C-alpha positions as CSV (number, residue, x, y, z in Angstrom):
1,X,0.0,0.0,0.0
2,X,1.6,3.3,-1.0
3,X,2.6,5.9,1.6
4,X,0.0,8.8,1.7
5,X,1.6,12.2,1.4
6,X,0.6,15.8,2.1
7,X,2.8,18.3,0.3
8,X,3.0,21.8,1.9
9,X,4.8,24.6,0.1
10,X,3.8,28.1,-0.8
11,X,5.6,28.1,-4.1
12,X,3.1,26.8,-6.6
13,X,5.5,25.8,-9.3
14,X,7.8,23.9,-6.9
15,X,4.8,22.2,-5.2
16,X,3.3,21.0,-8.4
17,X,6.6,19.9,-9.8
18,X,7.3,17.9,-6.6
19,X,3.8,16.4,-6.8
20,X,4.4,15.4,-10.4
21,X,7.8,13.9,-9.5
22,X,6.3,11.9,-6.6
23,X,3.4,10.7,-8.9
24,X,5.9,8.7,-10.9
25,X,6.7,6.5,-7.9
26,X,4.2,3.8,-7.0
27,X,5.5,3.6,-3.4
28,X,3.9,7.0,-2.6
29,X,0.8,8.8,-3.4
30,X,0.0,12.5,-2.9
31,X,-3.4,12.9,-1.3
32,X,-3.4,16.7,-0.9
33,X,-1.4,19.9,-1.4
34,X,-1.4,23.0,0.8
35,X,0.2,26.5,0.5
36,X,0.2,27.5,4.1
37,X,0.0,26.1,7.6
38,X,-3.8,26.6,8.1
39,X,-4.5,24.8,4.8
40,X,-2.1,22.1,5.8
41,X,-3.9,21.5,9.1
42,X,-7.3,21.3,7.4
43,X,-6.0,18.8,4.7
44,X,-4.1,16.8,7.3
45,X,-7.3,16.4,9.4
46,X,-9.4,15.5,6.4
47,X,-7.0,13.2,4.4
48,X,-5.0,11.7,7.3
49,X,-1.7,11.4,5.4
50,X,1.1,9.1,6.6
51,X,3.8,11.7,6.0
52,X,3.7,15.5,5.6
53,X,6.4,17.1,3.5
54,X,6.6,20.5,5.1
55,X,8.3,23.7,4.0
56,X,9.4,26.1,6.8
57,X,9.1,29.5,5.1
58,X,5.3,29.6,4.7
59,X,3.2,32.8,4.8
60,X,1.9,33.6,8.2
61,X,2.8,30.7,10.5
62,X,6.1,29.1,9.7
63,X,6.2,25.3,9.2
64,X,8.3,24.7,12.3
65,X,5.8,26.6,14.4
66,X,2.9,24.5,12.9
67,X,4.6,21.2,14.0
68,X,2.8,20.9,17.4
69,X,-0.6,21.2,15.9
70,X,0.2,18.8,13.1
71,X,1.6,16.3,15.5
72,X,-1.5,16.6,17.8
73,X,-3.7,15.2,15.1
74,X,-5.0,11.6,15.3
75,X,-3.8,9.6,13.6
76,X,-0.5,11.4,14.0
77,X,1.4,11.9,10.7
78,X,5.2,11.8,10.4
79,X,6.5,15.2,9.4
80,X,9.5,15.6,7.1
81,X,10.8,19.1,6.7
82,X,11.7,20.0,3.1
83,X,13.3,23.4,3.0
84,X,16.0,25.7,1.6
85,X,17.2,26.7,5.1
86,X,20.6,25.4,6.1
87,X,20.4,27.2,9.4
88,X,21.5,25.0,12.3
89,X,18.9,26.7,14.6
90,X,16.1,25.8,12.2
91,X,17.3,22.2,12.1
92,X,17.5,22.0,15.9
93,X,14.1,23.6,16.4
94,X,12.4,21.3,13.9
95,X,13.8,18.2,15.4
96,X,13.1,19.3,19.0
97,X,9.5,20.0,18.1
98,X,9.0,16.6,16.7
99,X,9.9,16.6,13.0
100,X,11.1,13.1,11.9
101,X,13.5,14.5,9.4
102,X,15.0,17.6,7.8
103,X,15.9,17.7,4.1
104,X,17.2,20.4,1.9
105,X,15.4,21.1,-1.4
106,X,18.5,20.2,-3.3
107,X,17.8,16.5,-2.4
108,X,17.7,14.1,-5.4
109,X,14.4,12.4,-6.2
110,X,15.4,8.9,-5.1
111,X,16.9,10.1,-1.9
112,X,13.7,11.9,-1.1
113,X,11.7,8.7,-1.7
114,X,14.1,6.8,0.6
115,X,13.8,9.5,3.3
116,X,10.0,9.4,3.1
117,X,10.0,5.6,3.5
118,X,12.5,5.9,6.4
119,X,10.4,8.3,8.4
120,X,7.3,6.3,7.7
121,X,9.1,3.3,9.3
122,X,9.8,5.5,12.4
123,X,13.4,6.3,11.5
124,X,14.9,9.8,11.1
125,X,16.3,11.4,7.9
126,X,18.6,14.4,7.7
127,X,20.3,15.8,4.6
128,X,24.0,14.9,4.7
129,X,24.8,18.6,4.4
130,X,23.2,19.2,7.7
131,X,24.7,16.1,9.5
132,X,27.9,17.9,10.5
133,X,25.8,20.8,12.0
134,X,23.8,18.3,14.0
135,X,27.0,16.6,15.2
136,X,28.4,20.1,16.1
137,X,25.3,20.9,18.1
138,X,25.6,17.5,19.9
139,X,29.2,18.2,20.8
140,X,28.3,21.7,22.1
141,X,25.6,20.2,24.2
142,X,28.1,17.7,25.7
143,X,30.5,20.4,26.6
144,X,27.8,22.9,27.7
145,X,27.8,22.1,31.4
146,X,28.3,25.3,33.4
147,X,31.6,25.9,35.0
148,X,31.7,25.1,38.7
149,X,29.0,22.5,38.4
150,X,28.8,20.2,41.4
151,X,30.9,17.0,41.1
152,X,29.5,13.6,41.6
153,X,28.5,13.0,45.3
154,X,31.2,11.5,47.4
155,X,30.5,8.6,49.7
156,X,30.4,9.8,53.4
157,X,33.1,8.8,55.8
158,X,32.1,6.0,58.2
159,X,31.0,7.1,61.6
160,X,33.6,6.8,64.4
161,X,33.8,3.4,66.1
162,X,32.1,1.7,63.1
163,X,33.5,-1.7,62.5
164,X,35.3,-1.8,59.2
165,X,33.6,-3.8,56.5
166,X,35.0,-7.2,55.6
167,X,37.2,-6.7,52.5
168,X,35.8,-8.4,49.4
169,X,37.8,-11.1,47.8
170,X,40.1,-9.8,45.1
171,X,38.5,-10.0,41.8
172,X,40.3,-11.1,38.6
173,X,41.2,-8.6,35.9
174,X,38.1,-7.0,34.4
175,X,37.5,-7.9,30.8
176,X,37.7,-4.8,28.7
177,X,34.4,-3.9,27.0
178,X,35.1,-3.7,23.2
179,X,34.1,-0.4,21.6
180,X,31.0,-0.8,19.4
181,X,32.9,0.4,16.4
182,X,35.2,-2.6,16.6
183,X,32.3,-4.6,15.1
184,X,32.8,-2.8,11.8
185,X,35.0,-3.9,8.9
186,X,37.7,-1.5,7.7
187,X,35.6,-0.5,4.7
188,X,32.6,0.2,7.0
189,X,34.8,2.3,9.2
190,X,35.9,4.3,6.1
191,X,32.3,4.9,5.1
192,X,31.3,5.8,8.7
193,X,34.2,8.4,8.7
194,X,32.7,10.0,5.6
195,X,29.2,9.9,7.1
196,X,30.5,11.8,10.1
197,X,32.1,14.3,7.7
198,X,28.6,14.9,6.3
199,X,29.1,13.3,2.9
200,X,26.2,11.9,0.9
201,X,26.2,8.4,-0.5
202,X,27.1,9.7,-3.9
203,X,30.1,11.6,-2.5
204,X,31.2,8.6,-0.5
205,X,31.0,6.4,-3.6
206,X,33.2,9.0,-5.5
207,X,35.7,9.3,-2.7
208,X,36.1,5.6,-2.1
209,X,35.8,4.7,-5.8
210,X,32.9,2.2,-5.2
211,X,29.3,2.0,-6.5
212,X,26.6,4.1,-4.8
213,X,24.5,1.0,-4.3
214,X,27.5,-0.6,-2.5
215,X,27.6,2.4,-0.2
216,X,23.9,2.0,0.6
217,X,24.4,-1.7,1.5
218,X,27.4,-0.8,3.8
219,X,25.4,1.9,5.5
220,X,22.6,-0.6,6.3
221,X,25.2,-3.0,7.7
222,X,26.7,-0.2,9.8
223,X,23.3,0.8,11.3
224,X,22.5,-2.9,12.0
225,X,25.8,-3.6,13.7
226,X,25.7,-0.5,15.8
227,X,22.0,-1.0,16.6
228,X,21.1,2.5,15.3
229,X,18.2,3.7,13.2
230,X,19.8,6.6,11.2
231,X,23.0,7.8,9.7
232,X,22.7,10.9,12.0
233,X,23.0,8.7,15.0
234,X,26.0,6.9,13.4
235,X,27.7,10.3,12.7
236,X,27.2,11.3,16.3
237,X,28.7,8.0,17.6
238,X,31.6,8.3,15.3
239,X,32.3,11.9,16.2
240,X,32.1,11.5,20.0
241,X,35.5,11.2,21.6
242,X,37.1,11.0,18.1
243,X,36.0,7.4,17.9
244,X,37.3,7.0,14.4
């Protein structure tokens, strides 16, 4: 059964061109179009789409600001932002308000279909160009604890005249826990490094001189081995503590 889509964009030419492009793919079907947030809410309530393709720069209420109302509908649609904005704040606000993904309008047709299917499955989808900004925001959040924050609590000293506890038997050497990335093959680590850099599948294929379909297969293997649901999560894992 095809995925039901609502396309929301105030540029008529772009919206109709996008609808025509999507109509060529039997895995999706456009059930309605809207030019502003109010119209989007009415069509979403009436047609109950599975996925909403939502532009941000709409007249009146911006797309990001309409997210809470769209996500309050029953049944709740997945929302995939499709915008020209490369602003990291827009990306962060959209994801924090419940968007399942954030794509730039430069996305290629097949990548758009793949992203629609991914968010419909409950996964996330972010344009590779925005991945590095998402990783940077993650790193900033990790290092954002205020100076002078309280350390971890220290165990209190035993009360005077308390009998000392019986020492535990010495344990053998603890087995080192292998890093999750050790599960990856050298080629998978190469691809993960490129993902963390923000490269698309096509760019990775060009850099490593392999087919783009091969890259897609490796990405699927990476996500499965690391128990992740998106390449964004993989990029964050790879970038934390300079893991690769």
